[in-house]
C-alpha positions as CSV (number, residue, x, y, z in Angstrom):
1,M,167.2,-81.6,-17.0
2,T,164.7,-78.7,-17.1
3,V,166.2,-75.5,-18.6
4,L,165.2,-72.2,-17.0
5,T,165.2,-69.2,-19.2
6,Q,166.7,-65.9,-18.3
7,R,163.2,-64.4,-17.7
8,Q,162.2,-67.4,-15.5
9,L,165.3,-66.8,-13.4
10,N,164.6,-63.1,-13.3
11,R,161.0,-63.5,-12.0
12,A,162.0,-66.2,-9.5
13,T,164.8,-64.0,-8.1
14,L,162.5,-60.9,-7.9
15,H,159.8,-62.9,-6.1
16,R,162.3,-64.2,-3.5
17,Q,163.8,-60.7,-3.1
18,L,160.3,-59.2,-2.4
19,L,160.5,-57.1,-5.5
20,L,157.6,-58.4,-7.5
21,R,155.1,-57.5,-4.9
22,R,155.7,-55.6,-1.7
23,S,155.7,-57.9,1.4
24,E,153.7,-57.6,4.6
25,M,156.9,-58.8,6.5
26,S,158.2,-56.6,9.3
27,A,161.6,-55.0,8.8
28,L,163.4,-57.5,10.9
29,E,161.7,-60.5,9.2
30,A,162.7,-59.1,5.8
31,V,166.3,-58.6,6.9
32,E,166.4,-62.2,8.0
33,H,164.7,-63.5,4.9
34,L,167.3,-61.7,2.8
35,V,170.1,-63.1,4.9
36,G,171.2,-59.6,5.6
37,M,171.5,-56.4,3.5
38,Q,174.7,-54.9,2.3
39,A,175.3,-51.8,4.4
40,Q,178.8,-50.2,4.1
41,A,177.0,-46.9,3.8
42,P,174.6,-46.2,6.7
43,F,171.3,-45.6,5.0
44,P,170.9,-47.8,1.9
45,P,169.1,-50.6,3.9
46,Y,166.3,-48.1,4.7
47,F,165.7,-47.6,1.0
48,G,166.1,-51.3,0.3
49,L,163.3,-52.1,2.9
50,W,161.1,-49.3,1.7
51,T,161.1,-50.7,-1.9
52,R,160.3,-54.2,-0.6
53,L,157.8,-53.8,2.2
54,A,154.1,-52.7,2.0
55,T,154.5,-50.5,5.1
56,F,157.9,-49.3,6.2
57,R,158.9,-46.3,8.3
58,P,162.5,-45.4,9.2
59,D,161.9,-46.1,12.8
60,D,161.0,-49.7,12.0
61,L,164.7,-50.3,11.3
62,A,166.2,-47.6,13.6
63,D,164.4,-49.1,16.6
64,R,165.8,-52.5,15.9
65,L,169.4,-51.1,15.8
66,L,168.7,-49.3,19.1
67,D,167.3,-52.3,20.9
68,R,170.1,-54.5,19.5
69,S,167.9,-56.9,17.6
70,A,169.8,-55.8,14.4
71,V,173.4,-54.9,13.9
72,R,175.9,-53.9,11.3
73,I,179.0,-56.1,10.9
74,V,181.5,-57.2,8.3
75,L,180.3,-60.5,6.8
76,M,179.8,-61.8,3.3
77,R,182.4,-60.7,0.7
78,G,184.2,-58.8,3.5
79,T,181.7,-56.0,3.4
80,V,179.5,-54.5,6.1
81,H,176.0,-56.0,6.3
82,L,172.9,-55.2,8.3
83,V,171.7,-58.5,9.9
84,S,169.6,-59.6,12.8
85,A,171.4,-60.3,16.1
86,E,170.8,-64.0,15.6
87,D,172.3,-64.0,12.1
88,C,175.2,-62.0,13.3
89,L,176.1,-64.7,15.8
90,L,175.4,-67.4,13.2
91,L,177.1,-65.9,10.1
92,R,180.2,-64.4,11.5
93,P,181.8,-67.7,12.5
94,L,181.1,-69.1,9.0
95,M,182.7,-66.1,7.4
96,Q,185.6,-65.9,9.7
97,P,188.0,-68.2,7.7
98,F,187.4,-66.0,4.6
99,L,187.9,-62.8,6.6
100,A,191.1,-64.1,8.3
101,R,192.5,-64.9,4.8
102,T,191.9,-61.3,3.7
103,V,194.2,-60.0,6.4
104,L,197.2,-61.2,4.4
105,S,195.7,-61.0,0.9
106,N,194.9,-57.3,1.1
107,T,197.5,-55.6,-1.1
108,Q,197.3,-52.4,0.9
109,H,198.1,-53.8,4.3
110,R,199.7,-57.3,3.9
111,D,203.3,-56.2,4.0
112,E,202.7,-54.5,7.3
113,L,201.0,-57.5,8.8
114,T,203.2,-60.3,7.5
115,G,204.8,-62.2,10.4
116,L,202.5,-60.6,13.0
117,D,201.1,-62.9,15.7
118,Q,197.4,-62.8,14.9
119,D,196.3,-64.5,18.1
120,E,198.2,-61.9,20.1
121,L,196.7,-59.0,18.1
122,T,193.2,-60.5,18.4
123,A,193.5,-60.8,22.2
124,F,194.8,-57.3,22.6
125,G,192.2,-55.8,20.3
126,R,189.4,-57.6,22.2
127,K,190.8,-56.3,25.5
128,L,190.7,-52.7,24.2
129,L,187.2,-53.0,22.8
130,D,185.8,-54.8,25.8
131,E,187.0,-51.9,28.0
132,Q,184.8,-49.6,26.0
133,P,183.5,-49.2,22.4
134,R,186.0,-47.2,20.3
135,T,186.3,-45.6,16.9
136,A,189.1,-46.6,14.5
137,A,190.8,-43.3,15.2
138,Q,190.8,-44.2,18.9
139,L,191.9,-47.7,18.3
140,R,194.9,-47.0,16.0
141,P,197.2,-45.2,18.5
142,L,196.5,-47.8,21.2
143,L,197.5,-50.6,18.8
144,A,200.5,-48.6,17.7
145,E,201.8,-48.4,21.2
146,R,201.9,-52.2,21.4
147,W,203.3,-52.6,17.8
148,P,205.2,-49.4,17.1
149,D,206.9,-50.8,14.0
150,R,203.6,-51.6,12.3
151,S,201.2,-49.3,10.5
152,P,198.4,-48.3,12.8
153,A,195.9,-48.4,9.9
154,A,197.0,-52.0,9.0
155,L,196.6,-53.1,12.6
156,A,193.1,-51.6,12.8
157,F,192.2,-53.3,9.5
158,A,193.4,-56.7,10.9
159,V,191.4,-56.3,14.1
160,R,188.3,-55.5,12.1
161,N,188.7,-58.7,10.2
162,L,189.9,-61.0,13.0
163,L,187.3,-59.8,15.6
164,P,183.5,-59.7,15.1
165,L,183.1,-56.0,15.4
166,V,179.6,-54.3,15.2
167,Q,179.1,-50.7,14.5
168,I,176.9,-49.3,17.3
169,P,174.4,-46.5,17.2
170,P,174.0,-43.6,16.5
171,R,175.7,-44.8,13.3
172,A,173.0,-45.8,10.8
173,I,170.1,-44.3,12.8
174,W,167.8,-42.5,10.4
175,G,168.2,-38.7,10.7
176,R,171.4,-38.9,12.8
177,S,175.1,-39.1,12.0
178,G,178.2,-40.4,13.6
179,Q,181.5,-42.1,12.9
180,P,181.6,-45.9,13.2
181,V,182.1,-46.9,16.8
182,Y,183.1,-50.5,17.3
183,A,182.2,-53.1,20.0
184,T,182.6,-56.8,19.9
185,A,179.5,-58.7,18.9
186,E,179.6,-60.9,22.0
187,T,179.8,-57.8,24.3
188,W,177.2,-55.8,22.5
189,L,174.7,-58.6,22.2
190,D,175.7,-60.3,25.5
191,R,175.8,-63.7,23.8
192,P,178.5,-65.9,22.3
193,L,178.9,-66.6,18.6
194,A,177.4,-69.9,17.3
195,A,179.7,-72.8,18.1
196,E,179.0,-75.0,15.1
197,P,177.0,-73.1,12.5
198,S,175.8,-75.1,9.5
199,P,176.9,-73.9,6.1
200,G,174.2,-76.1,4.5
201,D,171.4,-74.3,6.5
202,V,172.8,-70.9,5.4
203,L,173.0,-72.0,1.8
204,R,169.3,-73.1,1.9
205,R,168.5,-69.6,3.1
206,Y,170.5,-68.1,0.3
207,L,168.6,-70.1,-2.2
208,A,165.3,-69.0,-0.6
209,A,166.3,-65.4,-1.2
210,F,168.5,-65.6,-4.3
211,G,167.9,-68.9,-6.1
212,P,167.9,-70.8,-8.2
213,A,171.7,-70.5,-8.3
214,T,174.9,-72.1,-9.3
215,V,177.7,-73.1,-6.8
216,A,179.7,-70.2,-8.3
217,D,176.8,-67.9,-7.4
218,M,176.9,-69.1,-3.8
219,Q,180.6,-68.5,-3.6
220,T,180.3,-65.1,-5.1
221,W,177.6,-64.1,-2.5
222,S,179.5,-65.5,0.5
223,G,183.2,-65.5,-0.3
224,L,183.3,-69.1,1.1
225,R,185.3,-72.0,-0.5
226,G,184.5,-75.7,-0.7
227,L,180.8,-75.3,-1.3
228,K,180.6,-78.1,-3.9
229,E,181.1,-80.6,-1.0
230,V,178.4,-78.8,1.0
231,V,175.7,-78.8,-1.6
232,R,176.5,-82.5,-2.5
233,E,175.1,-83.4,0.9
234,M,172.0,-81.2,0.5
235,D,168.6,-82.3,-0.8
236,L,168.3,-79.9,-3.8
237,R,166.7,-80.0,-7.2
238,S,168.7,-79.2,-10.3
239,F,168.0,-77.2,-13.5
240,R,170.2,-75.8,-16.3
241,D,170.3,-72.2,-17.4
242,E,170.4,-71.4,-21.1
243,N,174.2,-71.7,-21.2
244,G,174.2,-75.2,-19.7
245,R,175.2,-74.3,-16.2
246,E,173.7,-76.3,-13.4
247,L,171.3,-74.4,-11.2
248,L,170.4,-75.7,-7.7
249,D,167.3,-74.9,-5.8
250,L,165.2,-75.9,-2.8
251,P,162.7,-78.7,-3.6
252,D,159.7,-76.6,-2.9
253,A,160.9,-73.1,-3.8
254,P,158.5,-71.1,-6.0
255,L,159.1,-70.5,-9.7
256,P,156.6,-67.8,-10.7
257,D,155.1,-67.3,-14.1
258,P,157.8,-65.6,-16.2
259,D,155.1,-63.3,-17.8
260,L,154.1,-61.8,-14.4
261,P,154.4,-58.0,-14.6
262,S,157.2,-56.4,-12.6
263,P,156.6,-52.8,-11.5
264,P,159.5,-50.3,-11.5
265,R,161.6,-50.6,-8.4
266,F,164.2,-48.1,-6.9
267,L,167.0,-50.1,-5.4
268,P,169.5,-48.6,-3.0
269,P,173.2,-48.3,-3.7
270,F,175.0,-51.7,-3.4
271,D,171.7,-53.7,-3.3
272,N,172.4,-57.3,-2.8
273,I,170.4,-58.4,-5.8
274,L,173.1,-56.8,-8.0
275,L,176.1,-58.4,-6.2
276,S,175.1,-61.9,-5.1
277,H,175.5,-64.0,-8.3
278,Q,178.5,-64.7,-10.4
279,D,176.3,-64.6,-13.5
280,R,174.2,-61.4,-13.1
281,S,172.4,-61.7,-16.4
282,R,169.2,-62.5,-14.6
283,V,168.9,-58.8,-13.6
284,M,171.2,-56.9,-16.0
285,S,172.7,-57.1,-19.5
286,A,176.4,-57.4,-20.0
287,E,176.5,-53.9,-21.4
288,D,174.6,-52.4,-18.4
289,R,176.7,-54.3,-15.9
290,K,179.8,-52.9,-17.4
291,R,178.3,-49.4,-17.3
292,L,177.2,-49.7,-13.7
293,F,180.4,-51.2,-12.4
294,S,182.6,-48.7,-14.1
295,A,181.7,-46.1,-11.4
296,K,184.7,-44.3,-9.9
297,N,186.0,-45.7,-6.6
298,A,183.7,-48.7,-7.1
299,V,180.9,-46.8,-5.6
300,L,177.5,-48.0,-6.9
301,P,174.7,-45.6,-7.2
302,G,171.0,-46.3,-6.6
303,T,169.6,-48.2,-9.5
304,V,166.2,-48.6,-11.2
305,L,164.6,-51.8,-12.4
306,V,162.2,-51.7,-15.3
307,D,160.3,-54.9,-16.1
308,G,162.7,-56.6,-13.6
309,F,166.0,-55.6,-15.2
310,L,168.5,-52.9,-14.5
311,H,167.5,-49.9,-16.6
312,G,169.3,-46.9,-15.0
313,T,170.4,-45.0,-11.9
314,W,168.9,-42.5,-9.5
315,Q,169.9,-39.8,-7.1
316,I,168.0,-37.5,-4.7
317,T,169.1,-33.9,-4.2
318,R,167.6,-31.3,-1.9
319,K,167.8,-27.6,-2.6
320,R,165.9,-25.4,-0.2
321,D,162.4,-26.7,0.0
322,V,162.5,-28.8,-3.2
323,G,163.5,-32.5,-3.2
324,T,164.4,-33.7,-6.7
325,L,164.8,-37.2,-7.9
326,D,167.1,-37.5,-11.0
327,V,166.7,-40.7,-12.9
328,T,169.2,-41.5,-15.7
329,A,167.8,-44.2,-18.0
330,Y,170.2,-46.5,-19.8
331,Q,167.8,-46.9,-22.7
332,A,164.8,-45.0,-24.0
333,L,161.7,-45.5,-22.0
334,S,158.2,-46.0,-23.3
335,S,155.7,-43.4,-22.1
336,A,154.0,-46.0,-19.9
337,D,157.3,-46.9,-18.2
338,A,158.3,-43.3,-17.8
339,E,155.0,-42.5,-16.1
340,A,155.3,-45.6,-13.9
341,I,158.8,-44.5,-12.9
342,A,157.7,-41.0,-12.2
343,Q,154.8,-42.2,-10.0
344,E,157.0,-44.6,-8.0
345,G,159.6,-41.8,-7.8
346,R,157.2,-39.5,-6.2
347,R,156.5,-42.1,-3.5
348,L,160.3,-42.4,-3.0
349,L,160.5,-38.7,-2.5
350,A,157.7,-38.7,0.0
351,F,159.6,-41.3,2.0
352,A,163.1,-39.7,1.7
353,E,162.2,-36.0,1.8
354,P,158.8,-35.8,3.7
355,D,159.3,-32.2,4.8
356,A,160.1,-30.8,1.3
357,A,157.5,-28.4,0.1
358,E,157.8,-29.6,-3.4
359,H,158.9,-32.9,-5.0
360,A,160.2,-33.2,-8.6
361,V,161.1,-36.2,-10.7
362,Q,163.4,-35.7,-13.7
363,I,164.1,-38.5,-16.2
364,T,166.9,-38.2,-18.7
365,E,168.6,-40.7,-21.0
366,A,172.2,-41.6,-20.4
367,E,174.8,-40.7,-23.1
368,R,176.1,-43.6,-25.0
């Protein structure tokens, strides 16, 4: 069986993630190709599309949220994702068994929810949200009236996982702010969820965006169980990684030259390429993974790829008329890499802070 090196896996994944070369796809086409973008914060997907697409303006995504062709909803790994309307209706039924399990596996809320009739809660929650979209703050007291002996926060958490709730605008509209306001996907999109979604079809799309990958990688990305049985029925080709693990892939998926150059890329916080494999060595070393995921409150910052691998973090600050990009490099940079990062950083500032009179890029090396 052919062995794929770490660098071959890196370049294949970068290519499929639209990170080797910016794509001519539209924003919605890219979101669908990526099978969604992690979006628990409102604006990271804008940066994720900017770094992947040849021409991207904030309105290219904001307009899709406003015309309801894209939505934000809890999906893979129990986290909020930005997906197309079609993928919302397809993916939520597939993820629902996993999300239902988390209602009683969540250590913060399970004691309050044990013994509760989930069907009754689901029906009552749907009734409230079909009356009108509501924030969690509006939903909690209404749920508490019906179940006064239960925690309102726990009840709202359960409704979030048992019902397909989308966060509606102005949440996540570039340049605007707002608390999450929830509506059911069926009401907001005026269409039913898919009746019999195919897990095999979704895994093929995962491989097209993240492969080659192991079954453990697929489970890490989705949170689903029983995927060995699914892939057994799929027409896939097999490889091994350098540690002997079986990698699966689409028969005709590209495997780019591992020596292809990879320009610096600024990834948004929680970018899916950092979270969608059980073995993440294809994009980061074990040391850098530990450093990145040691962030307080499990909040991941924006990250920088150099030659295709995690090399540091970034943050933009605005003070008066100056927009500043601070890059913290995990290792020393060559002068050529530093200049390439600075050049790409100025492009990022032009996107993020277009009205700033001055843009500055500062690169420092992280303390060890």
